[in-house]
N, C-alpha and C positions, 0 to 999 in steps of 0.2 A: 503494502501499500505506500502512498507516494505520502511526499509531507503535504501533498496540497489537501487530497482525499482524508488524510488525518484530519485536517486541523476543518474539514466541511465535516467530519463526524460530531464535531462536539458540539454546534449548530445544533439549533430544537428549530422545529420545525418551517416557526415564522422567518428567524434568520435565513435558515435555507436560502428558501422562495428569495429573500430579500438577494442570497450571495448568486441565486442561479441569472434572474432574474441582470444583475451589475456584472458578471459576466456573461447571457448574451450577448448583451449590448458590444461587448466587441468581441463575437463572433463567436465566444467561449460555450459548452455546455459541461461545465465537470460530472464523468461519468457517473457516481456514484450519488447525486442530485435525479432525484424525481420533481418533475413541475407537480405541484399542487397546488389548489385555491388561494390564493393570497390573504390574509385577514387582510381588514379594514385598518391604515394607518391613523396609529393610534398618539402621534409626536413626529417632534423631530426625527430628520433620520440617525439611528443610534452609531458609535463611534467604536472603535476596538480598542482598549488600552497593553498594550507591551510593555511588562517588565523590563527592563535591562538594565545591569551596572547599577538598580538601586534606583532610577530612572526611570519615570512613565512616558511614553510617546503614546500619542495621537492619532489614530489614521481611518480617514471616513471608510466607509465602504464601499463608496463606489468610486474609483482608481484615478475618477477621469476630474473631481474636484480638485485633486492635487498633482497639477499641472507643473513642472521645472519650466522656467522661463531664458532659454539658453543665449547667450545677451551676444548676439548672430555681430553684431556691431563691434564690440571687442576682438572676437576673435576673427573677424574680414582685417581689419588692424595688425593681430598680430602675425597674418601670413596665414589662416584653416581657412581651407573649409565650410561654403555656408548656403544653404538654400535661392537664398539672396544674390548670388552671382555665381550660377550652373557651369559655368562656360568659359571657365576661367580657367590658368596655365596649371594651377595645381589640379582643378574640378579632372581635366583628361589626366592629367597622369597618374589619377588615383582609380581611374577604369581603367587604365590600364592594367596599376597593381590588382585591383579587384576580380578580374574578368577572369584567370586562372582560378580564383576562388571559388567564383561561384558556375568552375566547369565542375569541379569537383563534387560541389553541393548534389549539382544534378546528375550526380552521377557516370559524367564523362571520363575518372582520373585513369590512368590507365591500371594500376592498379585497388580495389575499394577499399574505403578508408571507412572507417565503423566513426563515425559520428561527426562527417565532415563537417556538419555548418558550425562547431566549439569551437573558434578561430580564439586562440589568442595572439597575441605580440606580445612580445621582448625584447630583449636586447642583453649585452652581454653586463652592460656601466650607467652608471648615472649619467643622460646628459650626451646619450646619441640618438635621439630625435622620437622617441618608443610611445610617447603618451603625444606625442605629434599626429605620429601614424596613424594610432590608434583612433583617436578621435575621427579623422580625417576616414577614413576607411567604412568606421563607422556610419558616418554621414554621407557617402556615395551609393554603402549602398541600398542608404535608407532613400534614396531614390528611385530605385529601381523599381519598376512599379508590379510589379510581380512580390516582391520581399518588405518584410519585418526584419526592427534589429533592437534586438535588447544588448548593450552594453554595458560591462559589466566594470566597474572598481573596483581590481583584484585586487589594487594596490593595498592591502590592506594594511599594512605602515602610516604611507601620506594620506590616498587619498589626494590625487594630484587630482586629477582626471573628474571630476567628480567637483571640484571647488570651483574646476576649469570655465564647465558649462550650469551655472551655477542653483548645484545640490547645494541645500541648507549647513553652514557650518552643524556638523552632531545629529544629522540625520541618519535614522537607523539604516540599516542595510544588509551586506552580507553575514557580516560575523556577528551580529545581534543577531539574524533567522538561522545561521546555526548553533548558537552558542543557546537557542529558547527557542526550541520547536513548538513547544505545548502553551505557546502566548505567542507568537508572530508568526503571522501569516506571510506569504512570497509575494498577496497583494498589497501587504500591510508598508511595504521596503520598495516594490518596483515601482516607477514613477514615469505618468507621464510626463511629456513633453511637448513645446509648441512644433514639433517636426511632427508631421500623424505617426510614423509609423517610425519612429523612436520613441523605445524605452530606456529608462537607464533605471539601474543596480547600484546605490554605491556598494561603498567599502562597508560602514559603518560603522559603528566604535571600535577602539582599538581591545585586540588579549593580548598577553601575554600567550593564551595555547594557542595564535591565530594557524600556529605549521598543525599542528597536532588536529583543528574546527578542517583544515584546510584539505587536509589527508584522511578523515573518517570517512565511512562508511554513508552518512549521513548526508556529504556533499558528493559521495559518487551516483548518491540516489538522484541529490537533488540537481545532479546534470543531466542526467539522464532520461532527467523529468524534463528539463528544460528541452533538451536536444528531440525530444520525441512527440512534445505534445501539441507542437505545430509543426507542418512540414513546410511554410513560406518564413519562416521567424530566420535567422540567423544571430548567434552569439558571439559579440567580438567584446574580447579580456582585455585590459589595457595592467599588465603582468609588472612586480616588481622584475629588476636588474636579475640575471641567471645568476652573476659572480656573487651579487651582493646578498641575495637572498635566501635561505629554503622554499619558501613561499612558491615561485617561480616553479621551481623545479616541481615540488608539489604537482602544481596545477598542470604544468604540462602535461601528468600522465593521463589526464583526462581530457585531450586537446582531439580533433581529429588531424586539424592543418595549424602551422604555427608560423606567423605570421617576424621572421628574426630581423634588428633591426642593427643596421650598423654606421659607425659614420664616418665620412669620407677624410681617409689622409686624418682621423682624431682616432677612433678606438681600435689599438693595437691588433695584430693579425693574430699571437698569441692567446688574447681575451678570446678574441672571438673562437679560435680550435675548442677552446677550454670549453665553452658557451654552448659550442655543440655540440661536444661528445655528452654533456649531462643532459639534452633531447633527450639521445637514442640513438637506434636506425631505424625503430620502428614507427616512425611519423613522417605524416609529408609537413619539408619545411621549406619554405620561401626565404630566401636573402633580400632586405630591400636595399640596396646607398641609396644614405639619407646624404643632406649635405656636396650634394659634390658640384661642383663650377661648373657653369652651362661650356664652359674651352673645357674645362678635361675630358666631360660628354663625350664633345663632337669628337673627341683622341681619343674614346674610345669609339668612337661612332654608335653611341647609344642618342636617341632621338630623342631624349628626355633625362632630365634627372633631379634630383630632392635636395636645391637646394632653400631653399624656407623656413629650416627644423628652428625649434623654439630650444632655449637655454636656459639648464631649469636644473637644483643641486636637491639631492636626496639626504644624502646625511646618516648612510646605512655603517655600519664596521671601523675598524681603524682602522683600516686602509685608503678611506677620505683622500689626505694628505698624500698622499706616495699619484694615486690616482689623479689630482688635481696637476701634480708638478708631472706625469705623463704624457695629459694632455698637453699644457703650455709646451712642453717640448715640443710634439707631436705638431700641434699649429702653427708653431717659429717653424719646422719643415717642412710644413705646406706655404704658409707664405712667402715658403723663399721657391719653391716650386716654385709657386704662380708667377713670382716675379717675372724667373728665369723663363716660363714660359712667355709670359708678354713680349718679352724680348726679344725670343725666339720670333712671335708672331710678326714680330714690329719686321723685321728684317725680311722675314718671308715675305711679308704685303708693301714693304717699301718698294716702288717702282723702281727700275734701273734708271740711272743717268744718264 
C-alpha cells in the first residue's frame, strides 16, 4: 500500500469524498476511494495539521489554493529559461538537452530503462551549475504539450532551488514527508505554481538523519509511486554534489536517468571521474558541459554551449577551501587560454597587408 493510500485510509467518509473531489479536479482518482454521495457542507473547508519537528504546519485540502509564484523577472535577469521568453537561446539549448531524456521516457532508448521518468541532475562539486541546469530542464519539459513536471528540491541540506523558485522559508517538504508519514501526506507538501504544468516538492526541514531517510524503504516506495502514478509526469530532482554529500549517491540509486553537470575548464577531471564512478555502470548518465565559451564551442564543432551558469556556494564538508583554491587556479588557466584563443583568432582573421 502506497503512502498516499495509507493516508487516505485514515480519513472518514466525508473527508474521503472531499479528497476524491480535489484529486478529480487534477485528473487523479485514488484507487482506494469509491465515490459516495457528499454530505452538505457545514462550514469552511477543513485544513490538515501536520506536526513536524515540534512545529505545526497547516495545509488546505485543495492544493490549488497553495500556489507558489515563481519570480519570472528575477530568473530571466539571471539568465534562466522562463515561459515569458520561450524562443531564447537558452530555451533552444535545453530543447537539445531534453530530447534524449524524453525519447528514453517514451521507451525508445537503446536498452530498457527502469523508471526513466525519474531524472536526477547532479554534479561533482559545488558551483558547477547543476541547480541552474535542473531548473531550466524542468521549465523546458513543462513547456511540452503532453508532459507535466514535478520538480523535487532534493538538496536537503541547502534547499537552494526551492528558494530560487519562490518556495517560502520553512515550507514542509520531502524530509518532512519521510519523517512523519502518519500525519504528512504528499498533497500537503507538493505545491502548485504559476506554470500550469509544473509542481514543486520542496526539500523541507533539515534532519540529521537525512541520508537514512533517503535510503529507506519509505523513500523507495515513494519514488515508485511518483514514477508510476502519472504516465505523463516527469520528475526532475535537483540533488547535492556527489563528492560533497552522501545523499546524492543514495538518490542516484532510485533514478532512471541522470544528468551530470560539469563546468568547462573548472571542474577537475579527477573529480568528474570519481563522481561518475559513484553513479555505477547500471545507470543511464548524460554529461552536460556547462559554461563553455561560444568560441571554444565552435572550436569543438558544437552548435551550442552552456555559458549561462549561475555561481553559488554550498558549504559542505571541510575541503571547501581546497575546492575554492582549485577553482581559482582553474579559472586563471581558463582566462589565460581564452586570451590566447582571442589573440590567435585575431591573427587568423587579420587580412594580409
